[in-house]
C-alpha positions in Angstrom: -17.6 -111.9 100.5 -19.2 -115.4 100.6 -19.1 -115.2 104.4 -21.1 -112.0 104.4 -23.6 -113.5 102.0 -23.9 -116.6 104.3 -24.6 -114.3 107.3 -27.1 -112.3 105.3 -29.0 -115.4 104.1 -28.9 -116.8 107.7 -30.5 -113.6 108.9 -33.2 -113.6 106.2 -33.9 -117.3 106.9 -34.2 -116.6 110.6 -36.6 -113.7 110.0 -38.7 -115.9 107.7 -38.9 -118.7 110.3 -39.8 -116.2 113.1 -42.5 -114.8 110.8 -43.9 -118.2 110.1 -44.0 -119.1 113.8 -45.0 -115.6 115.1 -48.3 -116.4 116.7 -46.8 -118.7 119.3 -44.3 -116.4 120.8 -46.0 -113.0 120.1 -49.5 -113.7 121.5 -48.4 -116.0 124.4 -45.6 -113.6 125.6 -45.6 -110.1 126.9 -45.3 -108.5 123.4 -47.7 -108.5 120.5 -48.3 -106.4 117.5 -51.2 -104.9 115.5 -51.2 -103.8 111.9 -53.5 -100.7 111.9 -56.3 -101.2 109.4 -58.9 -98.6 110.1 -59.0 -94.8 110.7 -60.4 -94.7 114.2 -57.1 -93.7 115.7 -56.1 -91.0 113.3 -54.0 -88.9 113.5 -52.2 -90.8 116.3 -52.1 -94.1 114.3 -52.6 -94.3 110.5 -53.6 -97.2 108.4 -50.5 -99.4 107.6 -48.8 -98.5 110.9 -47.1 -101.4 112.7 -47.9 -101.1 116.4 -45.9 -103.0 119.0 -47.7 -103.7 122.3 -46.6 -104.9 125.7 -48.8 -106.4 128.4 -48.9 -104.5 131.7 -50.2 -105.2 135.2 -52.4 -102.1 135.1 -53.5 -99.6 132.6 -54.3 -95.9 133.0 -56.5 -93.3 131.3 -54.9 -92.1 128.0 -53.1 -95.4 127.4 -53.5 -96.7 123.9 -54.3 -100.4 124.2 -55.3 -103.2 121.8 -58.0 -105.6 122.9 -60.1 -108.4 121.5 -63.6 -107.2 120.7 -66.1 -109.6 122.3 -68.6 -110.1 119.5 -66.6 -110.7 116.3 -63.3 -111.6 118.0 -61.4 -108.8 116.2 -58.4 -106.9 117.5 -59.2 -103.2 118.1 -56.7 -100.6 119.2 -58.2 -97.5 121.0 -57.4 -95.1 123.8 -58.6 -95.6 127.4 -60.9 -92.7 128.3 -62.5 -94.0 131.5 -61.7 -96.6 134.1 -63.7 -98.4 136.8 -64.4 -102.1 137.2 -63.8 -102.2 133.4 -62.4 -99.8 130.9 -64.1 -97.4 128.6 -62.3 -97.0 125.3 -62.7 -94.7 122.3 -60.8 -94.1 119.0 -59.1 -90.7 118.7 -61.1 -90.1 115.5 -64.5 -91.2 117.0 -67.2 -89.2 118.7 -68.6 -92.1 120.7 -67.0 -94.6 123.1 -66.9 -98.3 122.2 -70.3 -99.9 122.9 -69.0 -102.8 125.0 -67.1 -102.9 128.3 -63.5 -104.0 128.2 -61.9 -105.9 131.0 -58.2 -106.3 131.6 -58.2 -109.9 130.5 -59.4 -108.8 127.0 -56.4 -106.4 126.6 -53.5 -107.6 124.6 -51.2 -104.8 125.7 -50.3 -101.1 125.8 -48.8 -99.3 122.7 -45.1 -99.0 123.1 -44.3 -97.6 119.7 -45.4 -97.7 116.1 -43.6 -97.8 112.7 -45.4 -96.0 109.9 -46.2 -98.0 106.7 -44.3 -101.2 107.7 -47.7 -102.9 108.4 -48.5 -102.8 104.7 -45.3 -104.7 104.0 -46.0 -107.4 106.7 -49.6 -107.6 105.6 -48.5 -108.2 102.0 -46.0 -110.8 103.0 -48.5 -112.9 105.0 -49.2 -115.0 101.9 -46.6 -117.8 101.7 -46.0 -117.4 98.0 -45.3 -113.6 98.3 -43.0 -114.3 101.2 -41.1 -116.9 99.2 -40.8 -114.6 96.2 -39.6 -111.7 98.5 -36.9 -114.0 100.0 -35.9 -115.2 96.6 -35.6 -111.6 95.3 -33.5 -110.6 98.3 -31.3 -113.6 97.8 -30.8 -112.8 94.1 -30.1 -109.1 94.9 -27.6 -110.1 97.6 -25.9 -112.6 95.2 -25.6 -110.0 92.4 -22.1 -108.7 93.5 -20.8 -112.3 93.6 -22.3 -113.1 90.2 -20.8 -109.9 88.6 -17.5 -110.7 90.2 -17.5 -114.3 88.8 -18.6 -112.9 85.4 -15.7 -110.4 85.3 -13.2 -113.1 86.3 -14.5 -115.4 83.6 -14.2 -112.6 81.0 -10.6 -111.9 82.1 -9.8 -115.7 81.9 -11.3 -115.8 78.3 -9.4 -112.7 77.3 -6.1 -114.2 78.6 -6.8 -117.4 76.6 -7.4 -115.4 73.5 -4.1 -113.5 73.9 -2.3 -116.8 74.5 -3.6 -118.4 71.3 
């Protein structure tokens, strides 16, 4: 039982460390992620979706890509609707195309898959205190069976002592 607990805690600690150091390996590698905030890609992507992206050598019309918007340096995820020297992008829930040209060096990657609602969880856990509380709660919940078992053993030992006296 303790070995399972140790493995579980090791897994949780590893996930926490990966989360803390995520920018280094996610944005410098082939994969990155986007937590969907707006409604411009509805119904394809909803607010709170966790979208996984992968860089590609080339992109095609109808690919959903995330790119860094040139004026405010924000990440936007939209669909490619036109292609030439640069890309023309538009949100599925928008009537107009994006007002700037997007070059391939601005693109973070193509959408591989998305997980509904998980983005809300990751967004919530970005604050270090919330992450620490979540890890503590998971640790306590995972320790509960051991605590109950120790309590029952102690109760049995107390009962045996009473009978022996």
